[in-house]
C-alpha positions in Angstrom: 169.3 12.1 26.8 166.5 13.7 29.5 164.4 10.3 29.2 167.5 8.3 30.4 168.0 11.1 33.3 164.7 11.1 34.1 164.6 7.1 34.5 167.9 7.1 36.4 166.8 9.6 39.1 162.9 7.6 38.9 165.1 4.5 39.4 167.5 5.5 42.4 164.0 6.9 43.8 163.1 3.6 43.7 165.5 1.5 44.9 166.5 4.1 47.8 162.5 3.9 49.0 162.3 0.5 48.5 165.5 -0.5 50.2 163.9 1.6 53.1 160.7 0.0 53.5 162.8 -4.0 53.1 165.3 -2.7 55.8 162.4 -2.2 58.2 160.1 -5.2 57.3 162.3 -7.5 55.9 163.3 -10.4 58.3 163.5 -7.9 61.5 165.2 -9.5 64.4 163.4 -10.9 67.1 163.9 -9.2 70.4 162.2 -9.3 73.8 159.3 -7.1 75.1 159.8 -5.5 78.4 157.5 -4.0 80.4 157.4 -1.6 83.5 154.6 -2.1 86.1 154.6 0.1 89.1 153.9 -0.7 92.4 150.4 0.8 94.1 151.9 1.4 97.8 155.5 1.2 98.8 155.7 0.1 102.4 157.3 2.8 104.4 157.0 5.6 101.2 154.5 7.9 101.0 152.8 9.4 97.3 152.5 13.0 96.9 151.3 13.6 93.9 152.1 16.8 92.0 149.2 18.0 88.7 150.6 18.1 85.5 150.1 21.6 83.5 147.5 21.9 81.1 150.6 22.7 78.4 152.5 19.6 79.3 149.3 17.5 79.0 148.8 18.7 75.5 152.6 17.6 74.8 152.2 14.3 76.7 148.8 13.5 74.7 148.1 10.6 77.3 146.3 10.4 80.9 148.0 7.7 82.0 150.5 9.0 83.9 152.0 9.0 87.4 153.8 12.3 88.3 154.6 13.4 92.2 157.0 13.0 95.6 158.0 9.9 97.1 158.5 10.7 100.7 160.0 8.5 103.2 159.3 7.9 106.8 163.0 8.9 107.1 162.8 12.2 105.4 164.7 10.8 102.2 162.9 12.3 98.9 162.4 10.8 95.4 160.5 12.2 92.5 158.8 9.9 90.2 157.4 10.3 86.9 155.4 7.5 84.5 153.9 7.7 81.5 152.5 5.2 79.0 151.0 5.3 75.4 149.0 2.3 73.4 150.3 1.8 70.0 146.7 2.8 69.0 147.2 6.1 70.8 150.8 7.4 70.5 151.9 9.8 68.1 154.8 8.8 66.1 158.3 9.2 68.0 157.2 12.9 69.4 156.0 11.3 72.8 159.7 9.8 73.5 161.6 13.3 72.5 160.3 14.9 76.0 163.0 13.2 77.9 164.6 15.7 81.0 167.3 16.5 78.3 164.9 18.4 76.6 161.9 19.2 79.1 164.5 20.2 81.8 166.4 22.2 79.9 163.5 23.8 78.5 162.2 24.7 82.2 165.7 26.3 82.2 167.8 23.6 84.5 171.3 23.3 83.4 173.3 20.3 82.5 176.3 19.5 84.9 179.2 17.6 84.7 180.3 16.4 88.0 181.8 13.2 86.9 178.6 11.2 86.9 177.9 8.7 84.1 176.4 9.2 81.0 174.0 5.9 81.7 173.4 3.3 84.3 172.2 -0.2 84.3 170.0 -0.9 87.5 168.7 -4.4 88.1 165.3 -5.5 88.8 165.0 -8.8 90.1 168.2 -9.8 88.4 167.6 -8.4 84.8 169.7 -5.1 84.5 168.0 -1.9 82.6 169.9 0.7 81.2 169.0 4.0 82.1 170.1 7.4 81.0 171.6 9.7 83.9 172.2 13.3 84.2 172.8 16.1 86.3 170.8 19.0 86.0 171.5 22.2 88.0 168.9 25.3 88.4 169.8 28.5 86.6 171.4 30.4 90.3 173.4 26.8 91.3 171.6 26.4 94.8 170.2 22.7 93.5 171.2 19.9 91.5 169.8 17.0 91.0 170.5 13.3 89.7 168.1 11.9 87.2 168.3 8.6 85.7 165.3 7.9 83.0 164.5 5.2 80.8 162.1 4.5 77.4 160.7 1.4 76.6 159.6 1.7 72.6 157.7 -1.4 71.3 158.4 -3.0 74.5 163.0 -2.4 74.0 165.0 0.3 76.0 165.7 3.4 73.7 169.1 4.4 74.6 170.2 8.0 73.4 173.8 9.2 73.0 176.4 10.0 75.3 176.4 13.4 76.9 175.9 16.2 75.0 179.1 19.2 75.2 178.0 20.1 79.2 180.4 22.7 79.2 179.4 24.3 76.4 176.0 24.0 76.9 175.7 25.3 80.8 177.7 28.7 79.3 174.6 29.0 76.6 171.6 30.7 76.8 168.7 28.8 77.8 166.9 28.9 73.8 170.4 27.7 73.0 170.4 24.8 75.2 167.0 24.0 74.4 167.8 24.1 70.4 170.9 22.1 70.9 169.2 19.5 73.2 166.4 19.2 70.7 168.9 18.5 67.5 170.9 16.1 69.8 167.9 13.9 71.0 165.9 13.5 68.0 169.1 12.8 65.8 170.0 9.9 68.4 166.7 8.2 68.7 166.2 8.6 65.0 169.8 7.0 64.0 169.5 4.3 66.8 165.7 3.2 65.5 166.8 2.6 61.8 170.1 0.9 63.0 167.4 -1.1 65.2 165.1 -1.1 62.5 162.6 0.1 64.6 159.3 2.0 64.2 158.2 4.7 66.1 154.2 3.4 66.1 154.5 1.1 69.0 153.8 1.1 72.8 155.6 3.3 74.5 156.6 4.1 78.3 158.6 5.9 79.8 160.1 6.7 83.9 161.7 8.8 85.8 163.6 9.2 89.1 165.2 11.9 90.3 166.9 13.3 93.9 168.8 16.3 95.3 172.3 16.4 95.3 174.3 17.2 98.4 177.2 19.4 97.2 179.4 17.7 94.2 178.7 14.5 95.8 176.3 12.7 93.4 177.3 9.2 93.8 174.8 8.6 97.5 171.7 10.0 95.5 172.0 7.8 92.5 172.7 4.6 94.9 169.1 6.2 96.2 167.4 6.1 93.1 169.3 2.6 92.1 167.3 1.3 95.6 163.8 3.2 95.3 163.8 1.6 91.5 163.8 -1.6 92.7 160.8 -0.8 94.7 158.7 1.4 92.6 159.2 -1.1 89.3 158.7 -4.1 87.8 160.1 -5.5 84.8 157.9 -8.0 82.7 158.7 -10.1 80.0 155.9 -10.1 77.1 158.0 -12.8 75.1 159.7 -12.6 72.7 158.5 -11.4 69.0 159.6 -9.7 65.9 160.2 -6.0 66.1 
């Protein structure tokens, strides 16, 4: 009887592992590979770089990044961040789990519900790209920013799940908000990657834009970010290939 149970357990284990491998490797769906290219200069805007701390550099594990403030002649301001990891240099999914839902919350910012969408589709020369969208505020409530970002994993947009209980999170401690955000982002990305048969060892890109909100009126800021994204970013197709 004991041998029979061991045979059953071994068989279930082999089927589980083999099925998982087959799901990822056998006839994966073809997909278009995309890439962000950043404009070196933007007419009418100047770029003020902001250094990244050593701690953040260790977390991101890449020197191929841009971080700073874009200032227009009109006085408009947009904060921009972009980073890239080659497939051979990336560290699994860890480098794309540090989205603003985690990093901004970890730095003390509080998620705010002003009626903004969970995501927006931004146009790039006729192509629509899905960006996550949030509003975060400082703990004292004196400043709020609309934040939009997009992650490309292996040339595909890595979407996240919907907004996580903003009201509950806002009332919680900073440590609790960080724990909730970490679990939500990690779980969301895991489920979406399994469903899409997408591994975490491919080339990665991450871009983020943010702008200050006046009062509760987030829409003008979001429109400004949309206009600026078209000036700063280009989306290049690298062809269609199996994942």
